[in-house]
N, C-alpha and C positions, 0 to 999 in steps of 0.2 A: 454073328460073325465077330462083329467088334467087341462083344461081351466078352468072347474067347480071348481074343488077343490082349484084352485089359487084365485078364485074369492070369496069363502067363507072364505079362512086363511084370505086374507084382510080385509074383513068386520068384522071377529072376533077380529084382531090385533086392529083395529081401535077402536071397542068397549071397549078393556081392560083397558085403562086407567080411562075412565069414570066409570068402576065397581070397581076400585080400589080408586078412588077418594070417591066414595059413601060408600064405605066401611071405610075407613080411616077417612073420613071427611076433607081431606086435599084437597087444590087447587079449591074448589068448593064453591064460594061467596054466601052467603045469597042473595035474593032477593033485587037488589037495593044497595049493599054494594061494594065496589071496593076490587078486589082481593087482600087477603093477601100478604104483602110486596110492595103493589102498592101506590102511593100517588099522589100528583099533578105533574104533568109533569115536569120530571128532580130532583125530591127532593124525598129520600127516606122515609119511613114510620118512626115516631118517637113514642117509646114504652113509657108506663107510666113513665119510669125513666128520660125521656128527652133526651134519648140518640137513634140514629136510630138502627132499628133492623138489624139482619145480624151477623154471626160470626164474620165476620172482623172489625166491629163497636161496637159490644156490649161491649167489655172490653177497660175502659179508657186507652189512652195512657200514661205511665209512666212519671213522670214531668222529665225535662230534667236534668242531672247531671251538674251543672257548676263547671269547673275545677277552681282551686286556682292558681293563677300565679302573679309573682312579680319579677321586675328587681333586680340587686344587688344594683344599687343605685335609688332611685327615685327622684321626682321633688320638693319634700319638700312642696306640696300642699295638703290641707286637706278638707275631708269632716267631717262636725260634726254632731253628734247625736243630737237630741230631748232631751230636758230635762224630767224628770222623772213625769209622771202624778200624782203619789202619792208621799207623803213627804219622802219617803224611808222607812227603819226601824224604827219604832218608838224607843223613850228612852230618857234617859237623855244624858248629855254630850255635848260638844263643837260641834256645829255644822260645817261641813267642805263642802264646795261644789265644785265639780270636775266636769269636761267637759271631753268628749271622743271624740276624732278625729281619722280616718284612712286615711293613705297617699293614695290619689287618684290612685296612679299607681298599686295599689294593687287590681286584679281581683278576683272575687268570694267570697269575704267577705264584704257584704254590712255594712255599718257602722251600721243599726240598729239592725242586729243581734250579731254584735262584744259588741255593748253596753249593750244588753240583758244579754249576757253571763256576762259580767264583773260586771254590777251592781246585777245580782243575787249572784254572789261571793260575793260582798261588803256588801250586804244585809243579807246575810246567818246568823243565829244563833251563828255559829261557827267562824264567822269573827270577824274582829277588832271592831266592835259594842258592841260584847258581855261582854265587862268589862266593860261598862257604861261611860268610858271617851269621846267618840266621836259618833257624828252622822253623817252620809255620805250621801249627795243627790246629784244625777246628775243634772247638770241644761245644758241649750241649749247656742246656740251662743248669743252673746250680754249680757250675764247675768253674774253677778259679780262671779268670782270662786276663790277657794285657791289653787287648782293645776290642771293640766291637764294630762290625760293619753293619750299617743301616741300609734297605733299601725302601726309600721314603717318599712320601708324597712332595710336591713342590713346596707347600706351605710348611709342612714339617721340617723340610729340609733348612729352611729360614730359622725355624725355632732352634733346631739342634746345632747349627752353624754358628749361630750369634755373630753374624757379619752384616754388611749391608745387604738386607734382602732382595733377592731377586728372582727367586723361584726357577731359575734356569739352570744353573752351574750344580756341581758337586763340591764336597769341603771336605777337609779333616780339622777337627776342633778335638784338641787334646785327645783322650781316647775313644774318640767317635771319628769313625770312617764314614761321612756320610754318600750315597749314592742316591742321585736324584732318580725317581722311577721314569721321569720325562724323557730323560736323556736316555737310560736303559732301554725304553719302547722305541723311541723315535731316532736316536743318534743326534748327529748335527749336520746341516746342510755343509756340502763340498766336502765332507772330511778326506773322500777318496779312498776309503775302503770298506769293508762290510760291517754290518751292525755288530756282527760276533767279534769283529777286531776291535771295534771301538768300546766294545763292553769289557774286553780285555784291558784296552788301555785305561778305561777309566778306573777300573779296580787296581790296576798296579800304580797309576799315577797317585792316588789318596792315599794307598798304603805305604807308598815310597815317602809321602809326607810323615807318615806315622814312623818309618823308619829313621826320619833325620835329614831327608833331602829337600832342598828349597826347588825354586824353578830354575830352570835352564833354558837357553834361547837355541833356535837353528844353528847347526854348525856350518851351514854352507848350502847354497841352492843344491836341490837335486838328492842331498843326503837324506837319509832315515833321520825323523825328528827324534829327540831325546824322550824317554817317556815322561821325563818332568816337563818337558815343554807344555804348555798350555794350548795343546792341540784343538781343545773345544772351541777356543777364540780365534785359531788360525796357524797355519802352518809355516807362514812366513818363507816360502819357499821350499820347506822340506817336504818330505813324503810321510804318510802316515806310518807310525809304528807303535806297537804296543808293548813292546818289550825292553825291559832294562838290559839284558844281556841277548841280544838277538843271534848271536852266534854262538852263545852258550859258555864263552870265557871271559871276555873282557867288556864290562859294563859299558854302554855306549852312552856319552853323554855330550854336553854342549857347554858353551860359555855360561857361567852361572849368572842368575838374575833373570826378571822378567822385563817382557816391551813395557814401555811406558803406560801404555793403556791397560796393563794387565798385572799392575803391582798389587799385592795382597792387601786388601781392603781393611784388615784389622789384625793387630799382632795376634799371634798364636792360633790363628784360624786362616788355613790355607782354603781359599775358595777359588772359584772361575779355573777348574782344572780343564 
């Protein structure tokens, strides 16, 4: 008796998956079709999205985050960004051509990405072209240029600026607009705005020196700082501001001159932005 019961239970157990498959429609391929999840030998089935099916493969892997790193002193070797395909922001005024280079020891900041950010700042309607005196256009290697924008390591910044070395600030020295990568990556404590805004400020401040503007002071507590104020060293009651023409019409300025502790430290080189 016990033997017959065991035999019947095994028969019913073997039939159970077939019944479940018929009821659910899972695991039972149509005639002449491969089973779901199967494909050519050694390869997964590909869904309509072009990705392999299955929970492990259906979600694309996130792009790896490339860390930004740089030495204290770089090798003074440079990667040059390509020129703009468009002629830059339209308008009248004198055409100034600039080149963008990134020191090769800087990792995680491709020269093309840096150039895109800088050019977007210089072409912004709140930027230096808003007054109608200048047009700015990025050129590539081998093209005539009026000035070069460097993204440099702190030590190379000191070499290019030729002022009292501090490894902290940025500068303009002759035809060199030198942006310190440490400030590009870290900003400054207590700036009061986003890192993106600080980067726009440091670009506009140093290019402003190339255009002939000196340092200015805060025009009044609670007012926006002039872009030519040395906001890296303090705002003196003003609020952070990255733009020479924040309203797009009239240049926002303040009293001419630096604060006593911010006087340019060498004639011809404007440091401590």
